Residue, then its C-alpha position, 0 to 999 in steps of 0.5 A: n710643413m710650414i705653419s700658415n698663421s698664428s693660431d697654428r704658430l702658437r699651437f705648434y709651441q704650446g706644450f714646452n715645460p717651464d722646468e726645461f728653461k730654469i736654472r735647476n738648485s738657483g734658490f729663485d722663485y721664478p715668477p708664475a708669468f716666466d711658467k706661462l710665457i714658456t707654457l704658452g711657446l712663447v720662447q722666440l720673440e725676435p729679436w729676442w729669446v728665452m735662453k735654456k736652462s743649460h745656457a742660462a746656468a753658464i751665463m748666470r756663472q759668466t754675471s756672476s764674476l763680471y758684477p759680484k755685487r748683484r745675483l743675476i738670473p738670466f732667462a732671455q738674450r737679442d741676438d743683437c746684441d748683448d742685452m739679456a733679460c734678467f731676474e734679480y735676487g730680492f727684485g720678485g719678479q721685476v725684469q732687469l735689462i743688462h748690458c751683458w759683458a759691460s763695466e761693473g756699473w754700466e751694465q742695467r740699461k732698464t727694469y721693468p715692473d713684471l713679465 
């Protein structure tokens, strides 16, 4: 059954549990806006998609070895390139736009004040 309009789509996606998207035992306090994003079901905004916690945890392990001076908490990824949205320890709810797999020092694309 196709979902025909935006209000139907919103109802269809409502009810996601934010804990499905948060990396456990990370020690990071996710901002309230992240919970709202998930609860509203805004998990696939093309070309971006919010990562489930298992995928985010795997990416976090990889980025910690690629960028050892940073403590990134990835939460969203683009379909069309290697860009990821991350939080970073010590920077509150700021969103770090990272070009993952770039050489250390070249990974930062942009910083946004919040979600």
